C-alpha positions as YAML, in Angstrom:
chain: A
units: angstrom
residues:
- id: 1
  name: MET
  ca: [15.44, 11.93, -0.79]
- id: 2
  name: THR
  ca: [14.48, 8.32, -0.19]
- id: 3
  name: GLN
  ca: [11.40, 6.64, -1.60]
- id: 4
  name: TYR
  ca: [9.21, 4.74, 0.85]
- id: 5
  name: LEU
  ca: [6.45, 2.21, 0.37]
- id: 6
  name: LEU
  ca: [3.49, 2.86, 2.68]
- id: 7
  name: SER
  ca: [1.46, -0.34, 2.44]
- id: 8
  name: VAL
  ca: [-2.07, -0.77, 3.76]
- id: 9
  name: TRP
  ca: [-2.82, -4.12, 5.34]
- id: 10
  name: HIS
  ca: [-6.15, -5.82, 6.02]
- id: 11
  name: SER
  ca: [-6.79, -8.68, 8.41]
- id: 12
  name: PRO
  ca: [-9.68, -10.03, 10.48]
- id: 13
  name: GLU
  ca: [-8.67, -7.47, 13.13]
- id: 14
  name: SER
  ca: [-8.59, -4.67, 10.52]
- id: 15
  name: PRO
  ca: [-11.04, -5.69, 7.78]
- id: 16
  name: VAL
  ca: [-11.88, -3.88, 4.58]
- id: 17
  name: PRO
  ca: [-14.88, -1.64, 5.32]
- id: 18
  name: THR
  ca: [-18.08, -2.97, 3.74]
- id: 19
  name: GLU
  ca: [-20.84, -0.83, 5.27]
- id: 20
  name: PRO
  ca: [-21.82, 1.77, 2.64]
- id: 21
  name: GLY
  ca: [-21.46, 4.75, 5.00]
- id: 22
  name: LEU
  ca: [-18.09, 3.57, 6.26]
- id: 23
  name: VAL
  ca: [-16.86, 2.81, 2.73]
- id: 24
  name: GLN
  ca: [-17.71, 6.35, 1.64]
- id: 25
  name: LYS
  ca: [-16.12, 7.87, 4.74]
- id: 26
  name: THR
  ca: [-12.92, 5.94, 4.07]
- id: 27
  name: LEU
  ca: [-12.88, 6.96, 0.40]
- id: 28
  name: ASP
  ca: [-13.39, 10.62, 1.32]
- id: 29
  name: GLN
  ca: [-10.64, 10.51, 3.96]
- id: 30
  name: VAL
  ca: [-8.18, 8.80, 1.61]
- id: 31
  name: ASP
  ca: [-8.99, 11.30, -1.18]
- id: 32
  name: ALA
  ca: [-8.26, 14.18, 1.23]
- id: 33
  name: PHE
  ca: [-5.03, 12.49, 2.38]
- id: 34
  name: ASN
  ca: [-3.95, 11.95, -1.23]
- id: 35
  name: ALA
  ca: [-4.59, 15.60, -2.10]
- id: 36
  name: GLU
  ca: [-2.60, 16.77, 0.94]
- id: 37
  name: LEU
  ca: [0.29, 14.44, 0.09]
- id: 38
  name: GLN
  ca: [0.29, 15.52, -3.57]
- id: 39
  name: ALA
  ca: [0.40, 19.18, -2.53]
- id: 40
  name: THR
  ca: [3.69, 18.54, -0.67]
- id: 41
  name: GLY
  ca: [5.44, 17.18, -3.76]
- id: 42
  name: MET
  ca: [6.31, 13.93, -1.93]
- id: 43
  name: TRP
  ca: [3.65, 11.90, -3.78]
- id: 44
  name: VAL
  ca: [5.08, 9.45, -6.33]
- id: 45
  name: PHE
  ca: [2.28, 6.92, -6.91]
- id: 46
  name: ALA
  ca: [-0.56, 5.19, -5.08]
- id: 47
  name: GLY
  ca: [-3.19, 2.57, -5.68]
- id: 48
  name: GLY
  ca: [-5.83, 0.45, -4.04]
- id: 49
  name: LEU
  ca: [-6.04, -3.24, -4.81]
- id: 50
  name: HIS
  ca: [-8.93, -5.60, -5.48]
- id: 51
  name: GLU
  ca: [-9.61, -8.42, -3.04]
- id: 52
  name: PRO
  ca: [-6.82, -11.03, -2.61]
- id: 53
  name: SER
  ca: [-9.02, -13.64, -4.30]
- id: 54
  name: SER
  ca: [-8.53, -11.73, -7.58]
- id: 55
  name: ALA
  ca: [-4.76, -12.38, -7.52]
- id: 56
  name: THR
  ca: [-2.85, -14.75, -9.78]
- id: 57
  name: VAL
  ca: [0.58, -16.04, -8.78]
- id: 58
  name: VAL
  ca: [3.08, -16.69, -11.58]
- id: 59
  name: ARG
  ca: [6.01, -19.02, -10.97]
- id: 60
  name: ALA
  ca: [8.83, -19.95, -13.34]
- id: 61
  name: ALA
  ca: [9.57, -23.67, -13.37]
- id: 62
  name: ASP
  ca: [12.12, -24.97, -15.87]
- id: 63
  name: GLY
  ca: [11.48, -21.92, -18.04]
- id: 64
  name: ASP
  ca: [7.72, -22.48, -18.21]
- id: 65
  name: PRO
  ca: [5.30, -20.28, -16.30]
- id: 66
  name: ILE
  ca: [2.91, -21.86, -13.82]
- id: 67
  name: PHE
  ca: [-0.21, -19.85, -12.95]
- id: 68
  name: THR
  ca: [-2.09, -20.30, -9.68]
- id: 69
  name: ASP
  ca: [-5.30, -18.51, -8.68]
- id: 70
  name: GLY
  ca: [-5.42, -16.69, -5.39]
- id: 71
  name: PRO
  ca: [-2.94, -14.74, -3.30]
- id: 72
  name: PHE
  ca: [0.65, -15.90, -2.84]
- id: 73
  name: ALA
  ca: [0.61, -15.54, 0.93]
- id: 74
  name: GLU
  ca: [-1.73, -17.92, 2.68]
- id: 75
  name: SER
  ca: [-2.23, -15.72, 5.69]
- id: 76
  name: LYS
  ca: [-4.95, -13.68, 7.31]
- id: 77
  name: GLU
  ca: [-3.12, -10.43, 6.51]
- id: 78
  name: GLN
  ca: [-3.32, -9.22, 2.91]
- id: 79
  name: LEU
  ca: [-2.06, -6.12, 1.10]
- id: 80
  name: GLY
  ca: [-4.95, -3.79, 0.32]
- id: 81
  name: GLY
  ca: [-3.23, -0.79, -1.25]
- id: 82
  name: PHE
  ca: [-0.18, 1.42, -1.10]
- id: 83
  name: TRP
  ca: [1.43, 4.79, -1.50]
- id: 84
  name: ILE
  ca: [4.93, 5.43, -2.76]
- id: 85
  name: ILE
  ca: [6.31, 8.68, -1.41]
- id: 86
  name: GLU
  ca: [9.62, 10.48, -1.56]
- id: 87
  name: ALA
  ca: [10.56, 11.85, 1.87]
- id: 88
  name: PRO
  ca: [13.68, 13.45, 3.32]
- id: 89
  name: ASP
  ca: [13.91, 10.87, 6.13]
- id: 90
  name: LEU
  ca: [12.15, 8.05, 7.96]
- id: 91
  name: ASP
  ca: [10.57, 10.36, 10.53]
- id: 92
  name: VAL
  ca: [8.75, 12.28, 7.79]
- id: 93
  name: ALA
  ca: [7.66, 9.01, 6.13]
- id: 94
  name: LEU
  ca: [6.34, 7.74, 9.48]
- id: 95
  name: ALA
  ca: [4.38, 10.95, 10.03]
- id: 96
  name: TRP
  ca: [2.73, 10.53, 6.61]
- id: 97
  name: ALA
  ca: [2.05, 6.85, 7.35]
- id: 98
  name: ALA
  ca: [0.26, 7.87, 10.55]
- id: 99
  name: LYS
  ca: [-1.97, 10.22, 8.54]
- id: 100
  name: GLY
  ca: [-2.55, 7.48, 5.95]
- id: 101
  name: ALA
  ca: [-3.46, 4.94, 8.64]
- id: 102
  name: ALA
  ca: [-6.00, 7.37, 10.08]
- id: 103
  name: ALA
  ca: [-7.43, 8.06, 6.61]
- id: 104
  name: CYS
  ca: [-7.86, 4.41, 5.61]
- id: 105
  name: MET
  ca: [-8.65, 3.29, 9.15]
- id: 106
  name: GLY
  ca: [-6.13, 0.45, 9.04]
- id: 107
  name: PRO
  ca: [-2.49, -0.35, 9.66]
- id: 108
  name: VAL
  ca: [0.16, 1.03, 7.32]
- id: 109
  name: GLU
  ca: [3.64, -0.49, 7.06]
- id: 110
  name: VAL
  ca: [6.57, 1.76, 6.08]
- id: 111
  name: ARG
  ca: [9.55, 0.37, 4.15]
- id: 112
  name: PRO
  ca: [12.30, 2.25, 2.35]
- id: 113
  name: PHE
  ca: [13.23, 1.29, -1.19]
- id: 114
  name: GLN
  ca: [16.76, 0.06, -1.76]
- id: 115
  name: ASP
  ca: [19.17, 2.63, -3.13]
- id: 116
  name: GLU
  ca: [19.90, 2.46, -6.82]
- id: 117
  name: PRO
  ca: [23.32, 0.99, -7.55]
- id: 118
  name: PRO
  ca: [25.78, 3.56, -8.83]
- id: 119
  name: THR
  ca: [26.04, 3.78, -12.60]
- id: 120
  name: VAL
  ca: [29.47, 3.43, -14.08]
...
């Protein structure tokens, strides 16, 4: 089976919910989605992220790290959370992404992980 990253994206068109009732509804829906996904055995890992302003970017320059506050991508779209699942094929991963998008009320991008190189 292939592992897939289901990433949740926020933008001005799909903002993070802030109204208390909507926040709780989203949390409840995502909790139910997580439980359903875990019950299938396809769940690997998941997590929600703090706001992009909490990010620190680390760069290596001449062997010395350089730290910069804020997100790496200077764009309106920012990663808000993710699921890693193990699914038999892309169609199954897309079906779970559709359920995840409905649960978190935002877009979910699906990307397969690269295959592990063969061990010698």
